[in-house]
C-alpha positions as CSV (number, residue, x, y, z in Angstrom):
1,M,34.2,26.7,-34.4
2,L,37.6,26.5,-32.7
3,T,38.3,30.3,-32.6
4,K,37.6,32.6,-29.7
5,T,35.9,36.0,-29.9
6,P,38.4,38.4,-31.4
7,R,40.1,40.7,-28.7
8,P,41.6,44.0,-29.6
9,L,45.3,44.1,-29.8
10,R,47.1,46.1,-27.1
11,N,47.3,49.7,-27.9
12,G,45.1,49.2,-30.9
13,S,48.1,48.7,-33.0
14,N,48.4,46.5,-36.1
15,G,52.1,46.2,-35.9
16,K,52.8,49.0,-38.4
17,N,51.8,52.1,-36.4
18,G,48.6,52.3,-38.4
19,K,50.3,53.5,-41.6
20,N,51.2,52.0,-44.9
21,G,54.6,53.1,-45.5
22,K,54.9,55.3,-48.6
23,N,51.5,57.0,-48.8
24,G,50.7,57.2,-45.1
25,N,47.2,55.7,-45.6
26,K,46.0,53.6,-42.6
27,S,46.2,49.9,-43.4
28,P,43.3,47.5,-42.6
29,R,43.3,46.5,-38.9
30,V,44.1,42.7,-38.4
31,A,42.4,41.2,-35.5
32,E,44.7,38.5,-34.0
33,L,42.7,35.7,-32.4
34,P,44.0,34.4,-29.1
35,K,45.1,30.8,-29.3
36,I,42.8,28.3,-27.9
37,D,44.2,26.0,-25.2
38,T,43.1,23.8,-22.5
39,L,42.4,26.9,-20.3
40,T,40.1,28.6,-22.8
41,D,36.5,29.2,-21.6
42,T,33.9,27.0,-23.2
43,R,31.8,30.1,-23.8
44,D,34.6,31.4,-26.1
45,I,35.1,28.1,-27.9
46,L,31.3,28.0,-28.5
47,A,30.9,31.7,-29.2
48,H,29.5,31.2,-32.8
49,A,27.2,28.5,-31.6
50,A,25.9,30.9,-28.9
51,K,25.1,33.4,-31.6
52,E,23.0,30.9,-33.6
53,A,21.2,29.7,-30.4
54,R,20.1,33.2,-29.5
55,Q,18.4,33.5,-33.0
56,S,16.5,30.1,-32.7
57,D,13.5,28.9,-30.9
58,Y,14.1,25.2,-31.2
59,F,13.6,22.9,-28.3
60,I,16.9,20.9,-28.2
61,V,17.8,17.7,-26.3
62,D,21.4,16.6,-26.5
63,V,21.3,12.9,-25.9
64,D,25.1,12.3,-25.9
65,A,27.6,14.7,-24.2
66,H,30.4,13.8,-21.8
67,V,31.8,14.6,-18.5
68,T,35.4,13.9,-17.8
69,E,35.2,11.8,-14.8
70,T,38.9,11.4,-14.3
71,A,39.2,15.2,-13.6
72,F,37.4,14.4,-10.3
73,W,38.7,10.7,-9.8
74,P,39.3,11.1,-6.1
75,D,35.7,11.9,-5.6
76,V,34.7,8.8,-7.6
77,I,37.2,6.6,-5.7
78,D,35.8,7.7,-2.3
79,R,32.5,6.2,-3.3
80,M,33.9,2.8,-4.1
81,E,31.9,0.1,-2.0
82,S,35.0,-2.0,-1.5
83,D,37.7,-0.9,1.0
84,V,40.2,-3.0,-0.9
85,Y,39.5,-1.5,-4.3
86,R,39.3,1.9,-2.8
87,Q,42.9,1.5,-1.3
88,M,44.2,0.1,-4.6
89,A,42.9,3.0,-6.5
90,R,44.3,5.5,-4.1
91,A,47.7,3.9,-4.2
92,F,48.0,5.2,-7.8
93,K,48.1,8.7,-6.7
94,G,51.2,10.4,-8.0
95,R,52.3,7.5,-10.2
96,G,51.4,9.2,-13.6
97,P,48.4,10.4,-15.7
98,A,46.4,7.0,-15.7
99,P,43.7,7.2,-13.0
100,G,43.8,4.3,-10.7
101,L,42.2,1.0,-11.8
102,L,41.2,2.4,-15.3
103,N,42.3,0.6,-18.4
104,S,42.7,3.6,-20.6
105,T,45.8,4.2,-22.7
106,P,47.0,7.9,-22.4
107,G,49.9,7.4,-24.7
108,M,47.6,6.3,-27.6
109,L,44.8,8.9,-27.3
110,Y,45.1,10.7,-30.5
111,Q,41.7,12.5,-30.7
112,D,43.2,16.0,-30.0
113,V,45.3,15.5,-33.3
114,F,48.4,15.8,-31.4
115,G,47.5,19.0,-29.5
116,R,45.8,20.9,-32.4
117,I,42.3,20.5,-30.8
118,P,43.2,21.0,-27.1
119,H,39.7,21.1,-25.6
120,Q,39.6,17.3,-26.3
121,Q,42.4,16.9,-23.7
122,R,40.6,18.6,-21.0
123,L,38.5,21.6,-20.0
124,G,40.8,23.3,-17.6
125,E,39.1,26.8,-17.6
126,A,38.6,28.8,-14.5
127,V,35.5,27.8,-12.7
128,P,34.1,29.9,-9.7
129,G,34.2,28.2,-6.3
130,G,31.2,27.7,-4.3
131,H,28.3,25.1,-3.8
132,T,28.1,24.3,-7.5
133,H,30.3,21.4,-8.7
134,A,32.9,22.5,-11.2
135,Q,31.7,19.8,-13.6
136,V,28.1,21.2,-13.4
137,T,29.4,24.7,-14.4
138,L,31.1,23.3,-17.4
139,V,28.0,21.4,-18.5
140,Q,25.9,24.4,-18.0
141,R,28.2,26.6,-20.1
142,A,28.1,24.2,-23.0
143,M,24.3,23.9,-22.7
144,D,23.7,27.7,-22.7
145,S,26.2,28.3,-25.5
146,M,24.6,25.7,-27.8
147,G,20.9,26.5,-26.8
148,I,20.4,23.0,-25.3
149,D,17.3,22.5,-23.1
150,Y,18.4,19.1,-21.7
151,M,21.9,17.4,-21.9
152,V,22.4,13.7,-21.3
153,V,25.9,13.1,-19.9
154,F,28.1,10.0,-20.2
155,P,31.6,9.2,-18.9
156,T,34.6,9.4,-21.1
157,P,37.7,7.1,-20.2
158,M,35.2,4.7,-18.9
159,L,33.8,4.0,-22.3
160,V,36.5,1.3,-22.8
161,L,36.0,-0.1,-19.3
162,G,34.1,-3.0,-20.7
163,M,37.5,-4.4,-22.0
164,H,39.1,-4.4,-18.5
165,P,40.6,-7.8,-17.9
166,Q,38.9,-7.8,-14.4
167,V,35.2,-8.0,-14.3
168,E,35.1,-7.0,-10.7
169,T,36.9,-3.8,-11.4
170,E,34.2,-2.7,-14.0
171,V,31.5,-3.4,-11.2
172,V,33.3,-1.4,-8.6
173,V,34.3,1.6,-10.8
174,G,30.8,1.6,-12.6
175,H,28.9,1.7,-9.2
176,A,31.2,4.4,-7.9
177,F,30.7,6.6,-10.9
178,N,27.0,6.3,-10.7
179,K,27.0,7.2,-7.1
180,W,29.3,10.3,-7.8
181,L,27.1,11.3,-10.9
182,T,23.7,11.1,-9.0
183,E,25.1,12.8,-5.8
184,E,27.3,15.3,-7.1
185,I,26.2,16.4,-10.6
186,L,22.5,15.6,-11.4
187,P,20.9,17.2,-8.3
188,H,22.4,20.6,-9.1
189,D,20.5,21.2,-12.4
190,P,17.3,19.4,-13.5
191,R,18.4,20.0,-17.2
192,I,21.2,17.6,-16.8
193,K,20.3,14.0,-17.2
194,A,21.9,10.7,-17.4
195,M,21.6,7.1,-18.7
196,L,23.6,5.4,-16.0
197,Y,26.5,3.1,-16.6
198,L,25.7,-0.7,-16.5
199,P,28.7,-3.0,-15.6
200,F,27.6,-5.2,-18.4
201,N,30.2,-7.8,-17.9
202,H,28.4,-8.8,-14.8
203,P,24.6,-9.2,-15.5
204,E,23.6,-9.6,-11.9
205,E,25.4,-6.3,-10.9
206,S,23.9,-4.5,-13.9
207,L,20.5,-5.6,-12.6
208,K,21.3,-4.2,-9.1
209,A,22.1,-0.8,-10.8
210,V,18.7,-0.7,-12.6
211,E,17.0,-1.5,-9.4
212,T,18.9,1.1,-7.5
213,Y,18.3,4.1,-9.8
214,A,15.0,3.1,-11.5
215,D,13.0,5.9,-9.6
216,N,15.5,8.6,-9.8
217,P,13.9,11.3,-11.9
218,S,17.3,12.5,-13.3
219,V,18.1,9.0,-14.5
220,I,16.2,8.7,-17.8
221,G,17.6,5.5,-19.0
222,F,20.5,2.9,-18.7
223,S,23.5,2.4,-20.9
224,V,25.9,-0.3,-22.0
225,T,29.3,0.9,-23.5
226,S,29.5,-1.2,-26.7
227,T,33.1,-1.7,-26.7
228,R,33.3,-5.2,-25.2
229,F,33.2,-8.9,-26.2
230,R,29.9,-9.9,-24.7
231,A,27.0,-11.4,-26.6
232,V,23.9,-9.3,-25.7
233,N,21.6,-12.3,-26.4
234,H,23.0,-14.5,-23.7
235,D,20.4,-15.8,-21.3
236,S,22.0,-14.1,-18.2
237,Y,20.8,-10.7,-19.6
238,M,17.2,-11.6,-19.8
239,P,16.4,-10.6,-16.2
240,L,18.2,-7.3,-16.8
241,Y,16.2,-6.4,-20.0
242,S,13.0,-7.4,-18.3
243,A,13.9,-5.0,-15.4
244,I,14.6,-2.1,-17.8
245,Q,11.5,-2.7,-19.7
246,S,9.4,-2.5,-16.5
247,T,10.8,1.0,-15.7
248,G,9.6,2.2,-19.1
249,K,13.1,3.9,-19.5
250,P,15.3,3.0,-22.5
251,L,18.3,1.0,-22.9
252,A,21.4,2.7,-24.8
253,F,24.3,1.1,-26.4
254,H,27.1,3.8,-26.5
255,S,29.8,2.9,-28.9
256,G,33.5,3.6,-28.7
257,F,36.9,2.4,-30.0
258,H,39.7,0.1,-28.8
259,W,42.8,-0.2,-30.7
260,G,43.7,-3.2,-28.6
261,D,41.2,-5.3,-30.4
262,Q,43.0,-7.6,-32.6
263,S,40.8,-6.9,-35.5
264,M,41.6,-3.1,-35.1
265,Q,45.3,-3.8,-34.7
266,Q,45.4,-4.4,-38.5
267,C,44.8,-0.6,-38.9
268,N,48.0,1.2,-38.9
269,R,46.4,4.7,-38.6
270,F,44.3,6.0,-35.9
271,I,41.8,7.5,-38.6
272,S,41.3,4.0,-39.9
273,M,40.6,2.3,-36.6
274,H,38.4,5.2,-35.4
275,A,36.3,5.1,-38.7
276,I,35.6,1.4,-38.3
277,S,35.6,0.7,-34.5
278,F,32.8,2.9,-33.5
279,V,30.4,1.1,-36.0
280,Y,32.0,-2.3,-35.6
281,Y,30.8,-3.0,-32.1
282,N,27.2,-1.6,-32.5
283,I,26.9,-3.7,-35.7
284,I,27.6,-6.8,-33.8
285,H,25.3,-6.0,-30.8
286,M,22.5,-5.0,-33.2
287,T,22.7,-8.2,-35.1
288,N,22.8,-10.4,-32.2
289,W,19.8,-8.3,-30.6
290,I,17.6,-8.8,-33.7
291,I,18.4,-12.2,-35.0
292,N,18.0,-13.7,-31.6
293,G,14.5,-12.1,-31.4
294,L,15.0,-9.8,-28.5
295,P,12.6,-7.2,-30.0
296,E,9.8,-9.8,-29.9
297,R,10.8,-11.0,-26.4
298,F,10.9,-7.5,-24.9
299,P,8.5,-5.6,-27.3
300,K,8.1,-2.5,-24.9
301,L,11.9,-2.2,-24.3
302,K,13.0,0.9,-26.2
303,V,16.6,0.7,-27.6
304,I,19.0,3.6,-28.6
305,W,22.2,3.2,-30.6
306,I,24.6,6.1,-29.9
307,E,27.8,7.6,-31.3
308,S,28.1,5.4,-34.4
309,G,27.0,7.9,-36.9
310,L,24.2,6.7,-39.2
311,A,25.7,5.5,-42.5
312,W,25.8,1.9,-41.1
313,V,22.2,1.6,-40.5
314,P,20.9,1.1,-44.1
315,F,23.8,-1.0,-44.9
316,L,22.8,-3.4,-41.9
317,M,19.1,-3.1,-42.8
318,Q,19.7,-4.5,-46.3
319,R,22.4,-6.9,-45.3
320,L,20.3,-8.6,-42.7
321,D,17.1,-8.6,-44.7
322,S,19.0,-10.2,-47.6
323,E,20.3,-13.0,-45.4
324,Y,17.0,-13.5,-43.5
325,M,15.0,-14.0,-46.6
326,M,17.2,-16.9,-47.5
327,R,17.7,-18.4,-44.0
328,S,14.6,-17.4,-42.0
329,S,14.6,-20.7,-40.1
330,E,17.7,-19.5,-38.2
331,A,15.8,-16.6,-36.6
332,P,12.5,-18.3,-35.7
333,L,11.4,-15.6,-33.3
334,L,11.2,-12.9,-35.9
335,K,7.7,-11.9,-37.3
336,R,9.1,-9.2,-39.5
337,R,12.1,-8.5,-41.5
338,P,15.2,-7.1,-39.5
339,S,15.0,-3.8,-41.1
340,E,11.5,-3.3,-39.7
341,Y,12.8,-3.9,-36.1
342,M,15.7,-1.5,-36.8
343,A,13.3,1.1,-38.0
344,D,11.4,1.0,-34.6
345,M,14.7,1.7,-32.7
346,Y,16.2,5.0,-32.0
347,Y,19.6,6.5,-33.1
348,S,21.7,9.4,-32.1
349,S,22.9,11.7,-34.9
350,Q,26.6,12.3,-34.0
351,P,28.9,12.0,-35.9
352,L,26.6,12.8,-38.8
353,E,28.1,11.8,-42.2
354,R,27.4,14.6,-44.6
355,S,29.9,14.2,-47.4
356,N,27.2,12.9,-49.7
357,L,24.0,14.4,-48.9
358,D,22.0,12.1,-51.3
359,L,23.2,9.2,-49.2
360,T,22.3,11.1,-46.0
361,E,18.9,11.7,-47.2
362,A,18.4,8.1,-48.1
363,T,19.7,7.1,-44.7
364,F,17.2,9.3,-43.0
365,K,14.4,7.8,-45.1
366,A,15.3,4.3,-44.3
367,M,15.5,4.7,-40.5
368,R,12.4,7.0,-40.3
369,A,14.5,9.9,-39.0
370,D,11.7,12.2,-38.4
371,T,10.4,10.0,-35.5
372,Q,13.5,7.9,-34.6
373,L,16.5,10.1,-34.8
374,L,17.8,12.0,-31.7
375,F,20.2,14.9,-31.8
376,A,23.5,14.5,-30.1
377,S,26.5,16.8,-30.0
378,D,29.1,14.6,-28.3
379,W,30.6,17.8,-26.7
380,P,33.4,18.2,-25.9
381,H,35.0,15.6,-28.1
382,W,37.0,16.6,-31.2
383,D,34.3,15.7,-33.7
384,F,31.3,17.1,-31.9
385,D,28.3,18.4,-33.8
386,L,26.3,21.5,-33.2
387,P,22.5,21.8,-33.7
388,N,23.1,23.4,-37.1
389,S,24.1,19.9,-38.3
390,I,20.5,19.2,-38.4
391,T,18.9,22.7,-39.2
392,S,21.2,23.0,-42.2
393,L,20.2,19.8,-43.9
394,P,18.3,21.0,-47.0
395,F,16.0,17.9,-47.4
396,L,14.4,18.2,-44.0
397,D,11.1,20.2,-43.5
398,E,10.7,22.4,-40.5
399,Q,8.7,19.7,-38.4
400,A,11.4,17.1,-39.1
401,K,14.1,19.4,-37.7
402,R,12.1,20.2,-34.6
403,N,11.4,16.4,-34.0
404,I,15.1,15.5,-34.4
405,L,16.5,18.2,-32.4
406,G,14.2,17.6,-29.4
407,L,10.6,16.5,-29.7
408,N,11.5,12.9,-30.5
409,A,13.6,12.8,-27.3
410,A,10.8,14.5,-25.4
411,R,8.4,11.6,-26.1
412,L,11.1,9.0,-25.5
413,F,12.4,10.2,-22.2
414,N,9.1,11.9,-21.0
415,L,10.6,15.4,-20.8
416,E,8.8,18.6,-20.3
417,V,8.7,21.0,-23.3
418,P,8.3,24.7,-22.6
419,K,5.2,26.3,-24.2
420,H,7.3,28.9,-26.1
421,K,9.2,26.1,-27.8
422,M,6.2,24.1,-28.9
423,I,6.0,25.9,-32.3
424,G,5.0,23.5,-35.1
425,A,4.7,20.6,-32.7
426,K,0.9,20.1,-32.9
427,T,1.0,16.9,-34.8
428,K,0.4,13.2,-34.1
429,K,4.2,12.8,-34.1
430,A,4.9,15.5,-31.4
431,P,3.7,16.7,-28.0
432,A,1.4,19.6,-28.0
433,V,1.2,20.7,-24.4
434,C,3.7,21.9,-21.8
435,E,3.6,18.8,-19.7
436,P,5.8,15.7,-19.4
437,V,5.1,13.7,-22.6
438,T,4.0,10.2,-21.9
439,A,6.2,7.5,-23.3
């Protein structure tokens, strides 16, 4: 996908004056593709995806894409509630690439494969000036190119903010980001949605965020960045879960990586740490969530697990079931096997493991993908998936593809489905009218 639409060479020349030396025959034209860099237009990067999108009628909800909040960091800083922290953040201006107060590690961000996937670094393409925020334009270009009807956006460097040594910094930064997103980005396009950042290291401030944005129609849920050392079953979080449940909106755990974790420091290659880390944190949180009976305590709270792929799901289902059947007294709140609770939860598809389609098919069956799986692109990250990651799976029927690409999300988030994209949706498992779908 990382090739731009071919442009003709200047003068139409192929470098050999159009002739093949000895016999004078014209040699085949060689179309040299312009090199992709950080200034390349999103629509060029996704040109092939756009062609596929024009040929389909799928309703698509992308439940995990990303904004680069640090590209507009001064705007975020201006919304910090604390004068002290606002001044501290501004003092970092001109000191280097790390935005003030964040705990990201620019020198060890290897996702761009040392410059070979430049769009991972930043989307520095030209954006017209005017009333529309530049980040809105970037999101719209990606949506239109991939044929996305709704896109849910998350922050990027802030995914590791849960590891910040200062809890109050996560609170100040998290609240400021939420204000920036709801004031500057979401109002410009009703297709752009968010599951707002919860400063989870501070339960009371997380509750404050839910109460502040519960009625915002562009906020369709709330999210916890999984990369942190906090037990989700701690009593201090119960008021938070109760408040989210009462909104009818879901709670998402968005995973990430952190090479600073001592467990991950045993990995001497980025690929090793990256493969394990994204799954590691969600496995821990999922285990604590189920074994401590939170699905029974909050039966109407819908939970989503994002950006961990899917291969871990059947592993944890079988592992927890096996342990539970031998030691059920240690999980007295459970009324069903752990795997049954897991099958009621929701999962995002990216990054979809497809190296062994037999295993992928078994995973889809175990997790009831036709009703519980949500498509995610993870654009613009280096390992993003296009909608064809779902449509090309040979074991899915047409209804399952439509459910996963968008109809499952329509039910979960109460999104409106256009009539012309309701093809094949008149079943018990999918909405059948062009109205917001009740949760």
